[in-house]
Each structure stands twice: as C-alpha cells, then as structure tokens.
N, C-alpha and C positions, 0 to 999 in steps of 0.2 A: 504494500500500500504506500502511496506517495505522501501520506501524512504521518509526521512524527510528533509525538507528545513528550514534552520534557518539563522539568520544574527548575526554577531559578528563584531561590528565596521563597517568598510566599506567592510567587506568580507561576502560572502554568502557561506554557507556550505550545501552540499548535502551528506547526510549520508544514506548508505544502512544498514538497521537494520535487523539482523538475531538473533533470540532468545533473544531479548531485549539488544543486544550489537551492537556496530558499527562494521560491518564487512569491510566496505569500505567507504572512505571519499574523496569527491571532493571539493576542496577549490578554490573559484574564487572571482574576484572583478570586478566591473564595471569600464570601461575605455573609453576614447576617444583618439584615435591615429590619428593625422592629416595626417601622412604618409599613412594611410590606408583609412580613411574615416572621414568625419565630423560628422557622426552619431555614436551613442553609441554602445559599444561592451562589451564583457566579456573577461577577461584575466584569463586563468587557472593558478593558483598559484601552486597547487599540487594535485596529485591524489595518493591515497595509499589504498592498500587492505591488511588486516591482512594475514599473511602467510598461515594460515590454511584454508582461504577462497579463495585463488587464484585459477584461472582457472575455476571459476563458472560463469563468465560473469557479476559480480557485477559492475566493473568499466565501462564497456560498457553501462550498464543500467543507471548508474549515468550520463554519458555524454549524452545519449539519452534524459534523463529527463532534463538536462541542456538545450538542444536544444529546447525542448518544452517550458521551462521556458522563454527562450530568445524570442521565437515567441509570447508568451502571454504578455511579458513586453516591447516589442519594441526594443530589442537589435538585431542588424543586422549581427554581426560577433562574432566569438569566436577565440581567438588566444592563443597560448602557447609559452612562451619564456623560458621554463624550461631547454633547452639545454640538455635534458636527453639523455644518451647513453644506457639506459636500454631498452631491447627489449619489455617487456610487454606494457609500454606506447606507444612506437613507433608502435607496432602492433595494438593497439587500435586506435590510430590516423589514421593509414593507412586504417583500416577496415571501419571506419566511414566516411572517405572521406576528410580528411584535405588536404589542398593545401600546397605546399612547394615552396620556392624561388629557381629558377633554377640558373645556373651559370651566367646568364645575369641579375639577379635580378628581373625576372618576376615571378608572382605567377602562378603555374601550378599544375595540378593534380599529386599527389604523386604516383610515380610508383617505382617499385623495383630497377630500374637502376639509380634513383636519390638519392644521399646521403643527408639526411636531415641535414640542418644547425641548427642554434639556433632558427629559427622561423618557425612555422607551423600555418596555418590559415584555419578556416572553415567558409564559408559564410552562414549565416542563412537567408533564403529567406522569 
C-alpha cells in the first residue's frame, strides 16, 4: 500500500508515497474536546500535496485511510480547525462529508449554501 503511518511526538503522520517520495502528507493529533464529546477524537493539523501530484486524489485517500485508522483505534470524530480558505481542502472536506456549524451554532451537513467557518467536523461511527 502506498500509504505509510508513523508517529512523531504526539502527532500521527499519514504519508502517500509515490516512487519512494512523499507525494502527500496528512498530519493529525489525538484530542478530547469537551464541547464536542467526552470521547477521543482526531484533530487534522495539516494536509498538503506536492504541487506536481495535485489532482490525483492522494489527499482524499489519506483522509479515507485516517477514517479507517480512527475506527480501528477507537476514535469517534475527526475535526479540523485549520480555518483554511483554500479550495482544495474545502472541496475534500465537502466530498467526504464533514459537518459545519451553521449560523445558530448547530452542526449540520455541509452544503454549498453554507459558508464554512473555522471549524468542520466529521463523525466517525
């Protein structure tokens, strides 16, 4: 499999390997956020794909691998607080099914008519 998972301190790295180099990297850390749940989750710190490898679906594959990892290891949600305004990560989060806070502060399915704020959440069942 071209995805390698490793740990550095309290961070977990998911690397998509293409021809022996890292083409895309997802960096996460385990968390517990009382405002969301008493149970453990994962915070997406960053996601990056080398420019020459963009558009090949590597970042989506990494997040899907993260979801599998969460299910195997007892994590129940994934959140990102990166406040990114870049469209590739937003498109990835939208495609995968992240939830977004609406204007009333409720978590709802992210639709194209809701402008994402700084927090997006995906519940892993």
